C-alpha positions in Angstrom: 0.0 0.0 0.0 2.9 2.4 0.7 5.3 1.4 -2.0 4.4 4.3 -4.4 5.4 6.8 -1.8 8.0 4.8 0.2 10.8 7.1 -0.9 9.0 10.0 0.8 8.3 8.1 4.1 10.2 8.6 7.3 9.5 6.1 10.2 10.7 6.9 13.7 10.5 4.2 16.3 12.3 3.0 19.4 14.6 0.0 19.3 13.0 -1.9 22.1 9.7 -3.8 22.5 7.4 -5.8 20.3 6.3 -2.7 18.3 9.9 -2.1 17.2 10.3 -5.6 16.0 7.0 -5.5 14.1 8.2 -2.3 12.4 11.5 -3.8 11.5 9.8 -6.8 9.8 7.4 -4.5 7.9 10.3 -2.3 6.7 12.0 -5.2 5.1 9.2 -5.4 2.5 9.1 -1.7 1.7 12.3 -0.6 0.1 13.2 3.1 0.1 11.7 3.9 3.5 13.9 5.9 5.9 13.8 4.2 9.2 15.3 5.9 12.3 15.5 3.9 15.6 15.9 5.8 18.8 18.4 3.8 20.9 17.4 2.3 24.2 13.8 3.4 23.8 10.4 1.7 23.8 8.0 3.9 21.9 4.4 3.3 23.1 1.3 5.2 22.0 1.5 7.3 25.1 5.3 7.8 25.1 6.4 11.5 25.2 8.9 10.9 22.4 9.1 14.6 21.4 9.8 15.6 24.9 12.1 12.8 25.9 14.2 12.5 22.7 13.8 16.0 21.3 17.2 16.5 19.6 17.2 13.0 17.9 13.6 13.4 16.7 14.2 16.9 15.4 17.4 15.9 13.6 15.7 13.0 12.0 12.8 15.1 10.8 14.9 18.0 9.6 17.3 15.8 7.7 14.5 14.0 6.0 12.6 17.2 5.2 15.6 18.9 3.7 15.6 16.2 0.9 12.3 17.7 -0.3 12.8 21.4 0.6 15.8 22.4 -1.4 16.0 26.1 -2.4 13.1 26.8 -4.9 11.6 23.3 -4.4 8.7 24.5 -2.3 6.9 27.8 -2.1 7.3 29.6 1.2 4.3 30.4 3.3 4.0 33.5 5.3 0.9 33.2 7.4 0.0 35.2 10.5 1.3 33.4 13.6 -1.3 32.4 16.1 -4.0 30.0 17.0 -7.6 29.5 15.8 -10.2 27.0 14.7 -11.9 26.2 11.4 -14.7 23.7 11.1 -13.9 22.1 14.4 -10.2 21.7 13.7 -7.9 23.8 15.8 -4.6 25.1 14.4 -1.5 26.8 15.6 0.8 28.6 13.1 4.4 29.5 13.8 7.4 30.3 11.6 8.0 31.2 8.0 9.0 28.9 5.2 7.7 25.9 3.2 4.4 24.8 4.9 4.7 21.9 7.3 1.5 20.4 8.5 1.7 18.4 11.7 -1.2 16.0 12.8 -1.6 14.8 16.4 0.9 12.3 17.7 -1.8 10.0 19.2 -1.4 10.1 23.1 2.0 11.8 23.3 1.6 14.3 26.2 3.8 17.1 24.7 2.7 16.4 21.1 4.9 18.4 18.7 5.6 21.3 21.0 9.2 20.5 22.0 10.1 20.3 18.3 8.4 23.5 17.2 11.3 25.9 17.9 13.6 23.9 15.6 11.0 23.2 13.0 9.7 26.7 12.8 13.1 28.1 12.1 12.9 26.6 8.6 9.2 25.9 8.1 5.8 27.5 8.5 4.6 24.9 11.0 0.8 24.3 11.1 -0.1 22.1 14.0 -3.6 20.7 13.9 -5.9 19.3 16.6 -9.4 19.1 17.8 -12.2 16.5 18.1 -11.9 15.2 14.5 -8.3 14.2 14.6 -6.1 11.6 16.3 -6.7 10.1 19.7 -9.3 12.7 20.6 -11.5 11.5 17.7 -11.2 8.0 19.0 -12.1 8.9 22.5 -15.0 11.1 21.4 -16.4 8.4 19.1 -16.2 5.8 22.0 -17.9 8.2 24.4 -20.8 8.7 22.1 -21.3 5.0 21.3 -24.7 3.8 22.5 -23.4 0.7 24.3 -20.6 2.6 26.0 -23.0 5.3 27.3 -25.5 2.6 28.5 -22.7 1.1 30.6 -21.9 4.5 32.1 -25.6 5.2 32.7 -26.0 1.9 34.5 -23.0 2.7 36.7 -24.4 6.1 37.7 -27.7 4.5 38.5 -26.1 1.8 40.6 -24.1 4.4 42.5 -27.3 6.3 43.2 -25.8 9.7 42.6 -27.6 12.3 44.7 -28.0 16.0 44.1 -25.1 17.9 45.6 -22.6 15.0 45.5 -19.3 15.4 43.7 -18.2 13.2 40.8 -14.5 12.7 40.0 -13.6 11.1 36.7 -10.0 9.8 36.8 -8.6 9.5 33.3 -11.1 11.8 31.7 -9.3 12.0 28.4 -11.1 14.4 26.1 -13.9 15.0 28.7 -16.6 13.4 26.6 -18.2 11.6 29.6 -17.8 14.6 31.9 -19.7 16.7 29.4 -22.4 14.0 29.1 -22.7 13.7 32.9 -22.9 17.5 33.3 -25.9 17.7 31.0 -27.5 14.6 32.6 -27.2 16.1 36.1 -28.2 19.6 35.0 -25.8 21.3 37.4 -26.9 19.4 40.5 -23.4 17.9 40.9 -19.9 19.1 40.8 -18.0 17.4 38.0 -14.2 17.2 38.1 -12.1 15.5 35.4 -8.5 14.5 36.1 -5.9 13.3 33.6 -2.2 12.9 33.5 -2.0 13.9 29.9 -1.8 17.7 29.4 -2.6 17.4 25.7 -5.9 15.7 26.4 -6.7 18.1 29.2 -6.2 21.0 26.8 -8.5 19.4 24.2 -11.1 18.6 27.0 -11.2 22.3 28.1 -11.5 23.4 24.5 -14.4 21.0 23.8 -16.2 22.0 27.0 -15.9 25.6 25.8 -17.2 24.8 22.3 -20.2 23.0 23.8 -21.1 25.9 26.1 -20.0 24.1 29.3 -17.0 26.3 30.2 -16.9 26.7 34.0 -19.3 23.9 34.7 -16.6 21.2 34.6 -13.3 21.4 36.4 -10.4 19.8 34.5 -7.2 19.2 36.5 -3.8 17.7 36.0 -3.4 14.6 38.2 -2.0 11.1 38.5 -4.4 8.3 39.2 -1.9 6.8 41.6 -1.8 10.0 43.7 -5.5 11.0 43.7 -7.7 11.4 46.8 -11.4 11.6 46.8 -12.8 13.0 50.1 -16.4 11.9 50.1 -17.1 13.4 53.6 -16.4 16.8 52.2 -18.2 16.1 48.9 -15.2 17.2 46.9 -12.3 15.8 45.0 -8.7 16.6 45.4 -5.8 15.4 43.4 -2.2 16.1 44.3 
């Protein structure tokens, strides 16, 4: 499937774990692909590769991109720097040069941010996000699935949630369930969403704002292994 564009494909992986071995096996059948392995690294869907291996990742990308952005090979883009949203897709523009569009890196906490200073020196970087792309799209689709919502609805009914009680969702992701519960309880309960991933928390806050729920849900950074839920005080606290 990728053979026609294999010469224009860069694959960056770690050198440890089952995923690395699967990629190695796949690359043997696709000649021309540039494959960069980060030494002593197990790249998982939630690994913060851009933050943990910034220089190696940036060098791999810049070296690869230079093959296709020689002087005169691509038209430079000079767009106003800043952030915005079009059709539900958020964007952030930085730098001047040949346009470079960056899609979400699945569950990577830092996403592309650690690489942006180096990339934006040579390229007009356009970072995209929002509910229609990447891991957020997957979480949103699951959160709207009838069977999944029925399971959550049953759980709330079994818990016999009462007016005035607080609800803490640990691992709230994009906040899709927190938004659903906020509408269901109609403001009768304090809803707090906690997640260890700053990227997902940012998307959760943005989606709550887009749905007119800003201020009705509290989204906080927190580790599930260090959370405390004080039921006697009817409030949640995460350190």
